[in-house]
C-alpha positions as CSV (number, residue, x, y, z in Angstrom):
1,X,0.0,0.0,-0.1
2,X,2.9,2.5,1.0
3,X,4.8,1.8,-2.5
4,X,1.7,2.5,-4.4
5,X,0.7,5.5,-2.3
6,X,4.3,6.8,-2.8
7,X,3.8,6.0,-6.8
8,X,1.0,8.2,-7.0
9,X,2.6,10.9,-5.5
10,X,5.8,10.6,-8.0
11,X,2.9,10.3,-10.8
12,X,1.3,13.5,-9.6
13,X,4.6,15.5,-9.3
14,X,5.4,14.7,-12.9
15,X,2.2,15.3,-13.8
16,X,2.2,19.1,-12.9
17,X,5.8,19.5,-14.8
18,X,4.9,17.9,-17.6
19,X,3.3,17.7,-20.7
20,X,3.8,21.7,-21.1
21,X,3.8,24.4,-23.7
22,X,6.0,27.7,-23.6
23,X,8.9,29.6,-24.2
24,X,12.4,27.9,-24.3
25,X,16.0,29.1,-25.1
26,X,19.2,27.2,-25.7
27,X,22.5,27.6,-23.7
28,X,25.9,26.1,-24.0
29,X,27.9,27.0,-21.2
30,X,31.0,25.3,-19.7
31,X,30.2,25.3,-16.2
32,X,29.1,22.1,-14.2
33,X,25.4,21.4,-14.0
34,X,23.1,21.1,-11.3
35,X,23.6,17.2,-11.3
36,X,27.4,17.7,-11.1
37,X,27.8,16.6,-14.8
38,X,30.1,19.1,-17.0
39,X,27.8,20.8,-19.5
40,X,28.7,19.5,-22.9
41,X,26.8,21.8,-25.7
42,X,27.0,19.0,-27.9
43,X,25.0,16.7,-26.0
44,X,21.1,16.7,-26.1
45,X,20.2,17.7,-22.9
46,X,18.1,20.4,-20.6
47,X,17.5,22.4,-17.8
48,X,14.1,22.1,-16.6
49,X,13.1,23.4,-12.7
50,X,11.7,20.2,-11.4
51,X,11.8,17.3,-13.2
52,X,14.1,14.7,-12.0
53,X,17.4,14.2,-13.1
54,X,18.0,11.9,-16.1
55,X,14.2,11.9,-17.2
56,X,13.9,12.1,-21.0
57,X,11.7,14.5,-22.5
58,X,10.4,15.2,-26.5
59,X,10.7,19.1,-27.1
60,X,8.6,19.8,-30.4
61,X,9.7,23.2,-32.1
62,X,5.9,24.8,-32.4
63,X,6.7,27.1,-35.4
64,X,8.3,24.3,-37.7
65,X,7.5,20.9,-36.0
66,X,10.9,19.6,-35.4
67,X,11.4,17.0,-32.2
68,X,14.5,16.1,-30.2
69,X,14.5,14.0,-27.4
70,X,16.7,15.4,-24.2
71,X,17.9,14.4,-20.9
72,X,17.1,16.8,-18.2
73,X,20.7,17.2,-16.5
74,X,20.4,20.7,-15.2
75,X,17.8,22.9,-12.9
76,X,16.7,26.3,-14.9
77,X,15.8,28.0,-16.8
78,X,15.9,31.2,-14.7
79,X,14.1,33.7,-16.8
80,X,10.4,35.0,-16.0
81,X,8.1,32.9,-18.8
82,X,10.4,30.4,-19.9
83,X,9.7,26.5,-19.5
84,X,12.9,24.5,-20.6
85,X,16.4,25.5,-21.7
86,X,17.8,23.1,-24.7
87,X,21.6,22.6,-25.0
88,X,23.1,24.2,-28.3
89,X,23.1,20.4,-30.4
90,X,19.3,20.1,-29.6
91,X,18.1,23.9,-30.5
92,X,20.4,22.9,-33.6
93,X,17.9,20.1,-34.0
94,X,14.6,21.7,-34.0
95,X,15.7,24.9,-35.7
96,X,16.2,27.8,-33.1
97,X,19.7,28.3,-32.8
98,X,19.5,31.4,-35.1
99,X,16.7,32.5,-33.1
100,X,17.7,31.8,-29.6
101,X,14.2,31.3,-28.4
102,X,11.1,29.2,-29.7
103,X,7.9,28.4,-28.7
104,X,7.6,24.8,-27.7
105,X,6.0,21.8,-26.1
106,X,7.5,18.9,-24.2
107,X,6.3,15.9,-23.0
108,X,7.9,13.1,-20.6
109,X,9.1,10.2,-22.9
110,X,11.1,8.1,-20.1
111,X,11.4,9.1,-16.6
112,X,14.5,7.4,-16.4
113,X,16.7,7.8,-13.0
114,X,20.3,9.1,-12.7
115,X,22.9,6.4,-12.4
116,X,26.0,7.6,-9.8
117,X,29.6,6.1,-10.6
118,X,31.9,6.9,-7.9
119,X,32.2,10.5,-6.8
120,X,30.8,11.4,-10.6
121,X,28.3,10.9,-13.0
122,X,28.0,8.1,-15.2
123,X,27.0,9.4,-18.6
124,X,24.2,8.0,-19.6
125,X,23.3,9.8,-22.9
126,X,21.7,7.5,-25.8
């Protein structure tokens, strides 16, 4: 019974975070992400305020219909009105590098779990 209750709570927390639509931007820093990984602009990753690290999310550019699946590995965005920040590689895939921002919709495709190896994080991009 307790396992069912905790699963229901997790499910409702994820339901509040996704799916969603709103403004997205891209970033390409070289600092560490909130998950402890070094930011790599060539990987398909993203920042979201509340989704668990390791969650895979399909992000679709509403203007052109292009989609990409990213893995959440950071927190943000910290700009009012934005719902997700994607890596430069992800932005390129959905055609928003030159504009810098885009109206997108996103949905969870895999709730995944973050894997920890020793002191650092094991790379789980796939």
